[in-house]
MDTraj code that builds the backbone (N, CA, C; nanometers):
import mdtraj as md
import numpy as np

residues = "MET ALA LYS PRO GLN LYS ALA GLU THR GLY VAL ASN ALA GLN GLU GLY GLY LYS ARG SER GLY PRO HIS PRO ILE ASP VAL HIS VAL GLY SER ARG VAL LYS LEU ARG ARG MET ILE LEU GLY MET SER GLN GLU SER LEU GLY LYS SER LEU GLY LEU THR PHE GLN GLN ILE GLN LYS TYR GLU LYS GLY VAL ASN ARG ILE GLY ALA SER ARG MET PHE GLU LEU SER GLN LEU LEU GLU VAL PRO VAL GLN PHE PHE TYR ASP GLU TYR GLY ALA GLY ALA ASP ARG ALA PRO GLY PHE ALA GLU THR GLY GLY GLY GLU VAL MET ASN LEU LEU ASN SER PRO GLU GLY VAL GLN LEU CYS ARG TYR PHE SER GLY ILE ARG ASP PRO GLU VAL LYS LYS ARG VAL LEU GLU LEU VAL ARG SER ILE ALA GLU THR GLU GLU SER GLY VAL SER ALA PRO SER SER GLY".split()
xyz = np.array([
    [0.0945, -0.0922, 0.0554],
    [0.0351, 0.0133, -0.0103],
    [0.0981, 0.1398, 0.0055],
    [0.0543, 0.2167, -0.0888],
    [0.1115, 0.3388, -0.0934],
    [0.0794, 0.4852, 0.0479],
    [0.2358, 0.5092, 0.0718],
    [0.1761, 0.5592, 0.1735],
    [0.1359, 0.7479, 0.1692],
    [0.0699, 0.7750, 0.1975],
    [-0.0163, 0.8677, 0.1581],
    [0.0945, 0.9910, 0.1878],
    [0.0487, 1.0847, 0.0730],
    [0.1778, 1.2173, 0.0349],
    [0.1207, 1.3165, 0.1188],
    [0.2164, 1.3874, 0.1935],
    [0.2136, 1.4956, 0.2950],
    [0.2157, 1.6015, 0.2133],
    [0.1151, 1.7350, 0.2079],
    [0.0646, 1.7987, 0.1453],
    [0.1851, 1.9213, 0.1585],
    [0.2335, 1.9957, 0.0526],
    [0.3836, 2.0765, 0.0728],
    [0.3143, 2.2106, 0.1460],
    [0.3839, 2.2689, 0.2028],
    [0.3505, 2.4076, 0.2507],
    [0.4649, 2.5295, 0.2365],
    [0.4316, 2.6128, 0.2444],
    [0.5224, 2.7371, 0.1995],
    [0.5781, 2.7732, 0.0811],
    [0.6585, 2.8606, 0.1075],
    [0.7305, 2.9597, -0.0257],
    [0.6965, 2.8261, -0.1303],
    [0.8090, 2.7391, -0.1180],
    [0.8604, 2.6928, -0.2654],
    [0.7235, 2.5473, -0.2993],
    [0.6172, 2.5612, -0.2139],
    [0.5391, 2.4501, -0.2655],
    [0.5131, 2.4011, -0.3852],
    [0.4583, 2.5224, -0.4518],
    [0.4226, 2.5411, -0.5782],
    [0.5191, 2.4772, -0.6590],
    [0.6464, 2.4570, -0.6459],
    [0.7248, 2.3976, -0.7581],
    [0.8042, 2.3231, -0.7190],
    [0.6891, 2.2462, -0.5858],
    [0.7299, 2.1190, -0.5304],
    [0.8773, 2.0825, -0.4687],
    [0.9071, 2.1968, -0.4038],
    [1.0287, 2.2256, -0.3167],
    [1.0165, 2.1917, -0.1410],
    [1.1290, 2.2009, -0.1234],
    [1.0765, 2.2112, 0.0116],
    [1.1321, 2.4132, 0.1298],
    [1.0562, 2.3987, 0.1706],
    [1.0374, 2.5167, 0.2613],
    [1.2112, 2.5065, 0.2948],
    [1.2882, 2.6468, 0.2670],
    [1.4141, 2.6725, 0.3513],
    [1.3896, 2.7793, 0.4679],
    [1.4242, 2.6906, 0.5898],
    [1.3831, 2.8240, 0.7057],
    [1.2758, 2.7667, 0.7600],
    [1.2238, 2.8616, 0.9183],
    [1.1393, 2.7683, 1.0018],
    [1.0494, 2.8385, 0.9340],
    [0.8914, 2.7859, 0.9292],
    [0.8053, 2.8235, 0.9185],
    [0.8092, 2.9850, 1.0057],
    [0.6913, 3.0997, 0.9106],
    [0.6944, 3.1949, 0.9772],
    [0.6114, 3.2064, 1.1306],
    [0.5036, 3.1384, 1.1019],
    [0.4426, 3.0706, 1.3262],
    [0.5610, 3.0232, 1.3672],
    [0.6466, 2.9279, 1.3399],
    [0.7139, 2.9185, 1.4877],
    [0.7924, 2.9872, 1.4815],
    [0.7970, 3.0900, 1.3910],
    [0.9430, 3.2139, 1.4483],
    [0.8477, 3.3128, 1.5317],
    [0.6848, 3.3141, 1.5249],
    [0.6243, 3.3921, 1.5922],
    [0.6366, 3.3548, 1.6794],
    [0.5657, 3.2510, 1.7107],
    [0.5503, 3.1549, 1.8266],
    [0.6788, 3.1707, 1.9447],
    [0.7791, 3.1211, 1.8989],
    [0.8673, 3.0997, 1.9317],
    [0.9695, 3.2400, 2.0396],
    [0.9677, 3.3927, 1.9278],
    [0.9715, 3.4858, 1.9703],
    [0.8563, 3.5173, 2.0876],
    [0.7781, 3.4855, 2.1226],
    [0.6362, 3.5179, 2.2093],
    [0.6425, 3.4231, 2.3164],
    [0.7218, 3.3153, 2.2848],
    [0.7866, 3.2277, 2.4317],
    [0.9023, 3.3121, 2.4996],
    [0.9807, 3.4075, 2.4243],
    [1.0981, 3.4535, 2.4382],
    [1.0300, 3.5261, 2.5240],
    [0.9941, 3.6340, 2.4468],
    [0.9419, 3.7686, 2.5024],
    [0.8689, 3.6887, 2.6932],
    [0.7853, 3.6296, 2.6764],
    [0.7045, 3.5491, 2.7998],
    [0.8339, 3.5710, 2.8951],
    [0.9020, 3.4898, 2.8639],
    [1.0058, 3.3984, 2.9766],
    [1.0938, 3.5350, 3.0442],
    [1.1775, 3.6054, 2.8813],
    [1.2119, 3.7164, 2.9582],
    [1.1024, 3.8289, 3.0381],
    [1.0274, 3.8215, 3.0240],
    [0.9575, 3.9387, 3.1232],
    [0.9478, 3.8273, 3.2356],
    [0.9011, 3.7370, 3.2828],
    [0.9472, 3.6814, 3.3954],
    [1.0541, 3.6688, 3.4508],
    [1.1612, 3.7419, 3.3807],
    [1.3272, 3.7016, 3.4654],
    [1.3814, 3.5093, 3.4235],
    [1.3020, 3.4751, 3.3281],
    [1.3395, 3.3406, 3.3984],
    [1.4087, 3.3171, 3.2623],
    [1.5535, 3.2133, 3.3092],
    [1.6264, 3.1718, 3.2223],
    [1.5920, 3.0678, 3.1128],
    [1.6546, 3.0667, 3.0209],
    [1.6055, 2.9219, 2.9218],
    [1.6766, 2.8019, 3.0143],
    [1.7729, 2.7706, 3.0894],
    [1.7628, 2.7033, 3.1711],
    [1.6751, 2.6421, 3.2927],
    [1.6402, 2.7136, 3.3436],
    [1.5600, 2.7276, 3.4125],
    [1.3967, 2.7048, 3.3643],
    [1.3371, 2.7198, 3.2690],
    [1.2597, 2.7115, 3.1872],
    [1.2456, 2.5260, 3.1183],
    [1.3635, 2.5309, 3.0504],
    [1.4001, 2.3847, 2.9935],
    [1.3955, 2.2803, 3.1270],
    [1.4472, 2.2888, 3.2381],
    [1.4388, 2.2562, 3.3621],
    [1.2945, 2.2074, 3.3441],
    [1.1887, 2.2945, 3.4225],
    [1.0683, 2.2590, 3.4210],
    [0.9776, 2.1902, 3.3327],
    [1.0694, 2.1790, 3.2241],
    [0.9861, 2.0970, 3.0752],
    [1.0865, 1.9736, 3.0626],
    [1.1686, 1.9799, 3.1531],
    [1.2619, 1.8680, 3.1217],
    [1.3252, 1.8387, 2.9645],
    [1.3757, 1.9686, 2.9727],
    [1.4149, 1.9658, 2.8495],
    [1.5990, 2.0374, 2.9001],
    [1.6624, 2.0838, 2.7458],
    [1.7810, 2.1309, 2.7726],
    [1.7380, 2.2646, 2.7245],
    [1.8185, 2.4183, 2.7126],
    [1.8382, 2.5108, 2.7492],
    [1.8191, 2.5111, 2.5627],
    [1.9339, 2.4372, 2.5181],
    [1.9630, 2.4293, 2.4024],
    [1.8338, 2.4161, 2.3335],
    [1.7083, 2.3223, 2.3796],
    [1.5960, 2.2691, 2.2981],
    [1.5443, 2.4209, 2.3507],
    [1.5228, 2.4836, 2.4777],
    [1.4478, 2.5717, 2.4661],
    [1.5155, 2.6967, 2.3723],
    [1.5845, 2.7577, 2.3315],
    [1.6657, 2.8426, 2.2512],
    [1.5998, 2.7765, 2.0967],
    [1.6239, 2.6713, 2.0559],
    [1.5782, 2.6356, 1.9078],
    [1.3892, 2.6463, 1.8399],
    [1.2852, 2.6342, 2.0587],
    [1.1716, 2.6745, 2.0083],
    [1.1354, 2.8182, 1.9750],
    [1.2695, 2.8888, 2.0705],
    [1.2364, 3.0323, 2.0650],
    [1.2795, 3.0867, 1.9374],
    [1.3691, 3.0686, 1.8337],
    [1.3700, 3.0946, 1.6850],
    [1.3292, 3.0036, 1.6022],
    [1.2155, 2.9252, 1.6560],
    [1.1556, 2.9010, 1.5269],
    [1.2058, 2.7911, 1.4900],
    [1.2975, 2.7319, 1.5165],
    [1.3766, 2.5903, 1.4344],
    [1.2953, 2.4667, 1.4498],
    [1.2172, 2.4668, 1.5725],
    [1.2110, 2.3037, 1.6403],
    [1.0388, 2.3855, 1.6640],
    [0.9183, 2.3066, 1.6163],
    [0.7933, 2.3277, 1.5663],
    [0.7978, 2.2942, 1.7764],
    [0.6623, 2.3690, 1.8070],
    [0.6327, 2.3240, 1.9228],
    [0.4877, 2.2338, 1.9313],
    [0.4649, 2.1563, 1.9940],
    [0.3266, 2.0282, 1.9736],
    [0.2427, 2.0827, 2.0878],
    [0.1365, 2.0570, 2.0653],
    [0.0132, 2.1445, 2.1279],
    [0.0563, 2.0741, 2.2612],
    [0.0923, 1.9658, 2.3164],
    [0.0953, 1.9440, 2.4485],
    [0.1860, 2.0375, 2.5426],
    [0.3119, 2.0174, 2.4327],
    [0.3970, 2.1083, 2.4971],
    [0.3370, 2.2786, 2.5279],
    [0.3220, 2.3320, 2.3992],
    [0.2375, 2.4499, 2.4025],
    [0.1455, 2.4722, 2.5193],
    [0.0809, 2.3677, 2.5601],
    [0.0462, 2.3671, 2.7318],
    [0.0885, 2.3977, 2.8204],
    [0.1697, 2.3169, 2.8247],
    [0.3112, 2.3275, 2.9122],
    [0.3188, 2.4308, 2.9631],
    [0.4141, 2.5057, 2.8451],
    [0.4571, 2.5845, 2.8021],
    [0.3894, 2.7460, 2.9039],
    [0.2135, 2.7343, 2.8101],
    [0.1112, 2.8775, 2.8537],
    [0.1088, 2.8682, 3.0440],
    [0.1430, 2.7307, 3.1213],
    [0.0878, 2.7172, 3.2462],
    [0.2086, 2.7560, 3.2911],
    [0.3571, 2.7361, 3.3056],
    [0.4795, 2.8323, 3.3256],
    [0.4656, 2.9417, 3.3289],
    [0.4805, 2.9518, 3.1817],
    [0.4774, 3.1235, 3.1897],
    [0.3651, 3.2156, 3.1467],
    [0.2516, 3.1472, 3.2688],
    [0.1413, 3.1685, 3.3385],
    [0.0368, 3.3041, 3.2126],
    [0.0181, 3.2573, 3.1106],
    [-0.0932, 3.3074, 2.9586],
    [-0.1457, 3.2434, 2.8962],
    [-0.2196, 3.2592, 2.8549],
    [-0.3548, 3.1720, 2.7694],
    [-0.2547, 3.0982, 2.6562],
    [-0.2615, 3.0155, 2.6232],
    [-0.1879, 2.9417, 2.4878],
    [-0.2055, 3.0825, 2.3221],
    [-0.3510, 3.1058, 2.3617],
    [-0.3966, 3.2377, 2.2528],
    [-0.2346, 3.3405, 2.2548],
    [-0.1887, 3.3831, 2.4136],
    [-0.0819, 3.4546, 2.3515],
    [0.0178, 3.4283, 2.2789],
    [0.0512, 3.3195, 2.2759],
    [0.1787, 3.3204, 2.1676],
    [0.1164, 3.3149, 1.9874],
    [-0.0244, 3.3394, 1.9677],
    [-0.0256, 3.3574, 1.8762],
    [-0.0610, 3.4421, 1.8504],
    [-0.0963, 3.5979, 1.9139],
    [-0.1529, 3.7201, 1.9273],
    [-0.0457, 3.7991, 1.8379],
    [-0.0872, 3.8804, 1.7599],
    [-0.0513, 3.9657, 1.6645],
    [0.0296, 3.9075, 1.5577],
    [-0.0310, 3.7707, 1.5367],
    [-0.0017, 3.7576, 1.3839],
    [-0.1085, 3.6908, 1.2966],
    [-0.1141, 3.7294, 1.1902],
    [-0.2258, 3.7244, 1.0734],
    [-0.3179, 3.7819, 1.1330],
    [-0.3531, 3.8780, 1.1472],
    [-0.4538, 3.9631, 1.1334],
    [-0.4872, 4.0477, 1.0087],
    [-0.4212, 4.0019, 0.9199],
    [-0.4510, 4.0879, 0.7918],
    [-0.3193, 4.1737, 0.7008],
    [-0.3930, 4.1643, 0.5825],
    [-0.2233, 4.2498, 0.5197],
    [-0.2777, 4.3876, 0.5137],
    [-0.3182, 4.4261, 0.6236],
    [-0.3694, 4.5886, 0.6573],
    [-0.3111, 4.6519, 0.7804],
    [-0.2838, 4.5234, 0.8276],
    [-0.1985, 4.5857, 0.9910],
    [-0.0307, 4.5904, 0.9711],
    [0.0278, 4.6512, 1.0499],
    [0.1571, 4.6537, 1.0984],
    [0.2361, 4.5323, 1.1176],
    [0.3394, 4.4585, 1.0394],
    [0.3783, 4.3840, 1.1173],
    [0.4340, 4.3908, 1.2424],
    [0.3969, 4.2567, 1.3509],
    [0.4456, 4.2523, 1.4677],
    [0.6163, 4.2397, 1.4560],
    [0.6631, 4.2634, 1.6306],
    [0.8219, 4.2609, 1.5960],
    [0.8476, 4.1666, 1.5749],
    [0.8204, 4.0026, 1.5722],
    [0.8422, 3.8680, 1.5314],
    [0.8654, 3.8637, 1.3615],
    [0.7825, 3.9259, 1.3252],
    [0.8187, 3.9360, 1.1762],
    [0.9062, 4.0507, 1.1394],
    [0.9626, 4.1471, 1.1947],
    [0.9937, 4.2000, 1.1920],
    [1.2020, 4.1802, 1.2118],
    [1.1875, 4.1015, 1.2896],
    [1.3197, 4.0306, 1.3064],
    [1.3432, 4.1159, 1.4558],
    [1.2218, 4.1388, 1.5480],
    [1.2175, 4.2218, 1.6821],
    [1.2305, 4.3437, 1.6387],
    [1.2752, 4.4334, 1.6258],
    [1.2957, 4.5590, 1.6608],
    [1.3303, 4.6166, 1.7415],
    [1.2653, 4.6958, 1.7789],
    [1.2830, 4.8026, 1.9407],
    [1.2179, 4.7264, 2.0756],
    [1.1259, 4.6489, 2.0418],
    [1.0783, 4.5693, 2.1413],
    [1.1679, 4.4219, 2.2338],
    [1.2279, 4.3953, 2.0904],
    [1.3449, 4.2916, 2.1194],
    [1.4700, 4.3456, 2.1572],
    [1.4434, 4.4549, 2.1443],
    [1.6038, 4.5218, 2.1743],
    [1.5980, 4.5524, 2.2880],
    [1.4956, 4.6435, 2.3962],
    [1.4424, 4.6637, 2.4681],
    [1.4606, 4.5088, 2.6077],
    [1.3933, 4.4093, 2.5466],
    [1.3995, 4.3492, 2.5878],
    [1.4868, 4.2312, 2.6112],
    [1.6472, 4.2674, 2.5496],
    [1.7043, 4.1925, 2.5167],
    [1.8532, 4.2524, 2.6171],
    [1.8206, 4.3801, 2.6794],
    [1.8972, 4.4355, 2.7351],
    [1.8586, 4.4005, 2.8782],
    [1.9416, 4.3182, 2.9310],
    [1.8971, 4.3398, 3.1473],
    [1.8436, 4.4582, 3.1921],
    [1.8554, 4.5598, 3.1440],
    [1.7705, 4.7481, 3.1710],
    [1.6558, 4.7252, 3.0925],
    [1.6430, 4.6815, 3.0318],
    [1.4921, 4.6422, 2.9660],
    [1.4195, 4.5782, 3.0063],
    [1.4876, 4.4418, 3.0811],
    [1.3825, 4.3758, 3.1412],
    [1.3558, 4.4605, 3.2908],
    [1.4197, 4.4817, 3.3579],
    [1.4039, 4.5253, 3.4525],
    [1.3212, 4.6301, 3.4717],
    [1.3212, 4.7400, 3.3253],
    [1.2020, 4.8462, 3.3093],
    [1.0658, 4.7443, 3.3049],
    [1.0796, 4.6930, 3.1953],
    [0.9175, 4.5968, 3.2297],
    [0.8838, 4.5098, 3.3466],
    [0.9751, 4.4693, 3.4370],
    [0.9652, 4.4225, 3.5861],
    [0.8952, 4.5077, 3.6218],
    [0.9511, 4.6196, 3.7308],
    [0.9886, 4.7259, 3.7261],
    [0.8410, 4.8148, 3.7063],
    [0.8108, 4.8328, 3.5625],
    [0.7301, 4.8787, 3.5345],
    [0.5589, 4.8105, 3.5372],
    [0.5851, 4.6874, 3.5221],
    [0.4570, 4.5832, 3.5593],
    [0.4347, 4.5909, 3.7002],
    [0.5170, 4.6051, 3.7937],
    [0.4643, 4.6026, 3.9027],
    [0.3914, 4.6918, 3.9870],
    [0.3938, 4.8341, 3.9059],
    [0.2984, 4.9549, 3.9494],
    [0.1936, 4.9650, 3.9467],
    [0.0637, 4.9273, 3.9905],
    [-0.0123, 4.9205, 4.0464],
    [-0.1510, 5.0466, 3.9653],
    [-0.1308, 5.1503, 4.0544],
    [-0.2182, 5.2886, 3.9846],
    [-0.1759, 5.3214, 3.8662],
    [-0.3268, 5.3318, 3.7839],
    [-0.2840, 5.3902, 3.6557],
    [-0.2615, 5.4881, 3.6104],
    [-0.2513, 5.6395, 3.7430],
    [-0.1936, 5.7552, 3.7399],
    [-0.0365, 5.7263, 3.7194],
    [-0.0233, 5.6702, 3.7895],
    [0.1351, 5.6793, 3.8031],
    [0.2141, 5.5813, 3.6874],
    [0.1343, 5.5029, 3.6609],
    [0.1731, 5.4309, 3.5593],
    [0.2149, 5.5455, 3.4481],
    [0.1079, 5.6322, 3.4258],
    [0.0846, 5.7730, 3.3313],
    [0.2244, 5.8392, 3.3319],
    [0.2498, 5.8886, 3.4575],
    [0.3733, 5.9647, 3.4931],
    [0.4765, 5.9088, 3.3990],
    [0.4871, 5.7379, 3.4634],
    [0.6109, 5.7063, 3.4115],
    [0.6240, 5.6803, 3.2761],
    [0.5347, 5.7094, 3.2061],
    [0.5331, 5.7182, 3.0530],
    [0.5809, 5.8394, 2.9807],
    [0.4872, 5.9209, 3.0953],
    [0.5499, 6.0516, 3.0433],
    [0.6966, 6.1043, 3.0914],
    [0.7574, 6.0508, 3.1859],
    [0.8803, 6.1054, 3.2225],
    [0.9358, 6.0682, 3.0638],
    [0.9616, 5.8954, 3.0634],
    [1.0361, 5.8241, 2.9253],
    [1.0344, 5.8849, 2.8390],
    [0.9201, 5.9384, 2.7762],
    [0.8533, 6.0091, 2.6732],
    [0.9177, 6.1308, 2.6458],
    [0.9339, 6.1721, 2.7461],
    [0.9823, 6.3254, 2.7925],
    [1.1421, 6.3077, 2.7116],
    [1.2304, 6.2248, 2.7965],
    [1.3526, 6.2166, 2.8276],
    [1.4258, 6.1356, 2.6780],
    [1.2885, 6.0316, 2.6341],
    [1.3374, 5.9904, 2.4893],
    [1.3542, 6.1103, 2.3687],
    [1.2717, 6.2178, 2.3750],
    [1.2477, 6.3196, 2.2888],
    [1.3609, 6.4198, 2.3062],
    [1.4197, 6.4037, 2.4992],
    [1.4889, 6.5463, 2.4426],
    [1.6643, 6.4410, 2.3737],
    [1.6635, 6.3211, 2.4292],
    [1.8048, 6.2484, 2.3775],
    [1.7776, 6.2465, 2.2173],
    [1.6224, 6.2250, 2.1888],
    [1.6489, 6.2612, 1.9787],
    [1.6711, 6.3949, 1.9162],
    [1.6515, 6.4977, 1.9990],
    [1.7052, 6.6395, 1.9499],
    [1.8129, 6.6596, 1.9823],
    [1.8522, 6.5869, 2.0364],
    [2.0483, 6.6294, 2.0784],
    [2.0241, 6.6998, 2.1890],
    [1.9525, 6.7482, 2.2952],
    [1.9775, 6.7996, 2.3678],
    [2.0422, 6.7555, 2.5098],
    [2.1702, 6.7470, 2.5182],
    [2.1879, 6.7208, 2.6520],
    [2.1373, 6.7034, 2.8191],
    [2.1544, 6.6280, 2.8085],
    [2.0693, 6.6560, 2.9908],
    [2.1726, 6.6860, 3.0566],
    [2.1460, 6.7665, 3.1644],
    [2.2920, 6.8061, 3.2369],
    [2.3504, 6.7417, 3.3421],
    [2.4565, 6.7002, 3.3359],
    [2.5073, 6.6085, 3.4338],
    [2.5381, 6.5793, 3.5813],
    [2.4783, 6.4900, 3.6227],
    [2.4910, 6.4772, 3.7924],
    [2.5791, 6.4323, 3.8656],
    [2.6107, 6.5508, 3.9416],
    [2.7474, 6.5422, 4.0530],
    [2.8236, 6.6753, 4.0509],
])
top = md.Topology()
chain = top.add_chain()
for i, resn in enumerate(residues, 1):
    res = top.add_residue(resn, chain, resSeq=i)
    for name in ("N", "CA", "C"):
        top.add_atom(name, md.element.get_by_symbol(name[0]), res)
traj = md.Trajectory(xyz[None], top)
């Protein structure tokens, strides 16, 4: 009995070729895993240990190189304290939307979260409960950023 053919998907499916590189949804899901892990201040090693995996496997998930199965996705959602939908949010909302950070290679959001200061900023900011205080903090940060963009030097402290 002949083995059923698997439907090709991806960029080169029309020509009978195989996709080169990870599928965009796998990259997106992986970037969302990384985003949430970093916000929680969790290392790849500790997440891997909780799942019975090596940190290298977590790296492959985060880069989209290896696909995350349904049961593993559920485990990740429990460990990272988000609904499964979180990993798919902002993907494929239509052609009229701006690409998310996963599709643009990370951009400013991932650059921020790849720095220790950015992770600390997110952690501390998420600890603020008062919406008015959050607004004031955002206004302060916006003001500082605009001052830097305009090339005006802030007075040195000391």
